[in-house]
Backbone bond lengths (Angstrom), bond angles and torsions (degrees), N, CA, C in turn:
res aa  C-N    CA-C-N  psi(-1)  N-CA   C-N-CA  omega(-1)  CA-C   N-CA-C  phi
1 M - - - 1.474 - - 1.490 112.21 -
2 W 1.277 109.82 152.74 1.535 113.98 -176.96 1.552 109.06 -97.23
3 D 1.266 115.84 161.49 1.421 126.09 173.01 1.536 106.79 -108.54
4 L 1.309 117.94 148.14 1.440 117.35 170.35 1.577 109.21 -110.56
5 C 1.356 118.86 123.21 1.432 119.10 -176.61 1.539 110.97 -111.07
6 V 1.269 117.25 126.73 1.428 124.72 -173.71 1.453 112.73 -111.48
7 V 1.387 124.78 127.43 1.410 121.23 177.59 1.517 107.16 -124.05
8 Q 1.325 118.23 159.55 1.490 124.21 178.94 1.453 111.40 -71.81
9 S 1.415 121.16 -33.29 1.380 119.33 -169.90 1.473 105.34 -145.72
10 E 1.344 115.97 166.06 1.521 122.87 179.27 1.482 113.79 -44.81
11 V 1.369 113.77 133.95 1.353 118.46 178.76 1.573 118.39 -83.39
12 S 1.341 123.76 136.81 1.377 117.79 -179.25 1.503 108.29 -127.71
13 Y 1.290 118.92 93.42 1.541 126.03 -175.92 1.543 110.82 -55.06
14 P 1.360 107.99 142.53 1.447 138.43 4.04 1.301 118.06 -94.01
15 D 1.532 121.28 6.54 1.418 123.10 178.42 1.617 102.21 -94.89
16 V 1.337 115.81 104.25 1.445 115.61 175.21 1.491 115.80 -87.21
17 G 1.287 112.91 -30.18 1.510 116.77 177.34 1.456 111.56 83.60
18 P 1.308 126.37 -173.90 1.319 132.13 176.12 1.575 113.85 -58.59
19 Y 1.337 119.63 143.75 1.487 122.93 -179.12 1.478 105.48 -162.81
20 L 1.385 110.93 150.94 1.400 123.48 169.48 1.485 116.65 -88.00
21 R 1.336 121.96 119.23 1.316 123.82 176.69 1.508 117.20 -105.82
22 I 1.313 121.11 120.74 1.385 124.42 -176.37 1.575 108.20 -108.62
23 S 1.355 111.18 126.87 1.520 115.24 -174.16 1.598 109.06 -140.28
24 A 1.331 110.68 142.31 1.380 118.08 169.36 1.518 111.93 -70.38
25 V 1.278 117.64 122.61 1.626 123.47 178.76 1.429 109.98 -105.31
26 S 1.284 123.45 -16.52 1.461 132.88 176.36 1.503 112.58 -162.53
27 D 1.342 117.30 173.18 1.390 118.52 174.70 1.575 114.01 -67.86
28 A 1.285 116.26 -5.29 1.436 114.45 -177.99 1.513 111.07 -121.55
29 D 1.345 119.95 -9.92 1.373 123.80 -163.73 1.662 113.25 -132.60
30 L 1.310 119.09 139.89 1.434 127.80 173.67 1.616 111.35 -109.59
31 E 1.246 117.21 135.54 1.424 116.98 168.93 1.593 112.69 -100.13
32 F 1.288 112.61 131.68 1.494 118.65 172.95 1.495 108.53 -107.75
33 R 1.445 116.74 119.12 1.464 122.01 -170.69 1.539 103.83 -132.96
34 Y 1.407 110.31 118.67 1.510 117.07 177.96 1.553 104.84 -94.15
35 I 1.313 107.38 113.04 1.527 109.32 -177.40 1.556 107.31 -100.33
36 D 1.271 113.70 108.61 1.470 120.53 177.06 1.566 109.69 -130.51
37 T 1.333 115.91 9.40 1.466 120.48 177.02 1.470 105.72 -154.35
38 A 1.387 116.45 152.71 1.452 119.32 169.55 1.511 117.07 -74.53
39 F 1.323 120.17 -8.96 1.443 126.97 177.27 1.498 105.99 -81.32
40 V 1.350 121.29 107.23 1.409 131.23 177.09 1.488 110.49 -54.43
41 D 1.303 116.01 -50.31 1.535 115.41 175.81 1.418 117.47 -65.60
42 R 1.289 126.83 -2.53 1.452 124.50 179.81 1.698 104.73 -111.98
43 Q 1.256 117.10 6.25 1.376 117.20 175.91 1.393 118.61 -83.91
44 W 1.344 120.92 135.20 1.516 122.45 177.95 1.501 105.42 -63.50
45 V 1.332 121.74 131.95 1.432 123.27 179.52 1.639 104.33 -145.00
46 R 1.448 113.47 141.59 1.333 118.34 169.30 1.603 107.60 -147.59
47 V 1.304 117.67 138.28 1.399 129.24 176.41 1.477 111.63 -105.47
48 V 1.394 119.52 120.91 1.358 119.35 -173.72 1.618 107.22 -138.48
49 P 1.405 115.81 155.74 1.489 116.51 -179.03 1.524 105.51 -68.61
50 W 1.256 116.22 162.36 1.514 125.79 -176.69 1.452 106.97 -55.69
51 D 1.446 120.55 -42.20 1.357 117.68 -169.74 1.619 112.55 -81.39
52 A 1.276 115.02 -0.57 1.346 117.35 173.12 1.583 116.13 -109.65
53 A 1.333 111.59 10.03 1.481 117.41 177.77 1.478 117.91 -62.44
54 W 1.405 119.71 -45.32 1.345 118.94 -176.25 1.569 112.56 -61.51
55 D 1.271 115.67 -43.11 1.434 125.49 179.01 1.498 109.60 -62.60
56 R 1.375 120.33 -41.74 1.375 120.30 179.67 1.512 109.84 -66.23
57 L 1.410 118.14 -38.27 1.513 122.43 -178.63 1.582 108.02 -63.83
58 L 1.310 116.75 -42.78 1.436 117.12 177.95 1.390 114.78 -64.49
59 V 1.303 118.76 -40.72 1.496 122.23 176.80 1.593 112.32 -62.00
60 F 1.343 112.34 -40.38 1.390 117.79 178.03 1.517 108.83 -62.24
61 L 1.355 120.96 -48.08 1.452 122.60 175.44 1.478 118.36 -59.63
62 E 1.257 117.46 -31.95 1.460 125.10 174.97 1.538 110.37 -71.64
63 Q 1.408 118.96 -45.21 1.413 120.92 178.26 1.487 113.96 -60.97
64 L 1.325 117.75 -36.83 1.493 120.93 -177.40 1.542 113.62 -89.69
65 H 1.405 115.52 -7.95 1.337 122.46 -178.14 1.482 114.06 59.65
66 W 1.432 119.68 40.53 1.419 122.65 -174.45 1.518 105.32 -71.17
67 F 1.291 123.87 -24.48 1.491 126.95 179.92 1.470 105.69 -121.68
68 A 1.355 113.15 134.28 1.535 116.88 178.87 1.444 109.04 -63.27
69 D 1.375 118.91 -50.47 1.385 118.32 -168.40 1.500 109.08 -119.03
70 L 1.257 118.69 61.34 1.486 124.50 178.08 1.409 105.32 -73.58
71 D 1.318 121.54 125.21 1.518 127.00 172.46 1.480 105.60 -115.16
72 R 1.318 118.18 96.32 1.448 126.95 -177.89 1.446 113.00 -62.19
73 Q 1.310 111.83 -32.74 1.502 110.63 -178.92 1.621 115.72 -70.83
74 S 1.265 106.38 -32.36 1.574 111.16 -178.28 1.562 105.00 -73.07
75 L 1.425 117.95 -37.52 1.395 119.60 -177.84 1.594 112.99 -65.30
76 L 1.381 108.09 -40.31 1.393 112.33 175.45 1.549 118.98 -61.02
77 R 1.349 116.27 -21.33 1.447 123.19 171.37 1.522 116.86 -84.70
78 H 1.376 115.76 -2.26 1.314 121.97 -170.49 1.538 106.23 -61.68
79 P 1.405 123.00 144.87 1.378 122.51 -173.50 1.474 112.75 -72.24
80 L 1.292 122.82 -14.49 1.549 126.91 -178.91 1.565 103.73 -78.30
81 V 1.274 119.56 -23.59 1.525 118.88 -163.80 1.624 101.97 -85.59
């Protein structure tokens, strides 16, 4: 299975910096893990059902202010959702 890693800005290897990793942990659940430290017990982590993944991602983006004008309601009405 593959992981999806999301960063706020362009990556310059080998220093990737903090990123959000989204992983399938079962047939029904996804894990959202914000990796900003090497200490696993200090990393922000949430496990959600697949059908709650889009909303969890939008909440994460709002909490970290990755986009200045994120309008979650308009994104929830997006035709691909």
